[in-house]
N, C-alpha and C positions, 0 to 999 in steps of 0.2 A: 504494500499499499504506499502510496506517495504522501510525504508530509507536507503540510501547508507552508507556504513561503513565510508566513508570520512566525512560525516555529524556528525558522532558520535565520530570522533577522537579527542583526547585531546592532546594539544601541550605538548612536553616533559618538558619544563621549568615549566609549570603549574602543571603537574603531580608530578614533583620532589618537588615543593613547598607544594603541598597538602600532600605528604607523609612525608615530614619533620615536617609539623604541626601536623599530626596524631601521629607520633612517640613522639613528644614533649608532646602532651596531654596525651598519654599513660604513659610516664615516670612520669609526674607530678601526675597522678592518682595513680600509684604505690607508689610514695613517700608519698602521702596522706594516702594511705591504711597502709603502714608501720608505719608512724607516729601515726595513730589511734590505731593500734595494740599495739605499744609500750606504748602509753598512757593508754590504757585499761589495760595492764599488770601492769603498775606502780600504777594505782588506785586500782587494785585488790590485790596488795602486798605492802601495805604501810610500811615504815620503821620509827621507832620512832626517834624523833629529838634528836640530841646530846645535852648535856648540854650547850655547846657554842651557838648552834642555839636557844635553849630555852632562854638563857640570851639575845640574840640579839632581839627576839621577845618581851620579856618583856621590853627591852629598847625602842623599837619602839612604844609600846602601851602606856607605862607609863611616859617616859621621853621625851616628844615632845619638839621641839625647841620652845623657847618663842614666836618667830615671825610666828609659824605655823598658818595656817588658821583653822585647826581643833585642838581643845584642847586635851590634853592628858586625858587618862582614869584615874580616881582616883585609887590609889592603893587599892587593895582588903584588907578588914579588916581580922583579924585572924579567925573570925567566917565564913567568906566567903570562906576562903581557906581550911578549915577543912571539 
């Protein structure tokens, strides 16, 4: 037996809320895809670190604060750096 259309009718406020939710999910999915594509491009095209960035990384690795919970790495010997 066929159901009447009135039984299948969705109230307009509910329909609007569902459409708003759907659009928000689609927008979020598009942002995730764009971010993923940008990250993949950045990983595929690395740029070398500048001398300042390298110095900062060395500072973070070798000159840790005395009260740090993780000790600093020992400075490399000349044999290790060559």
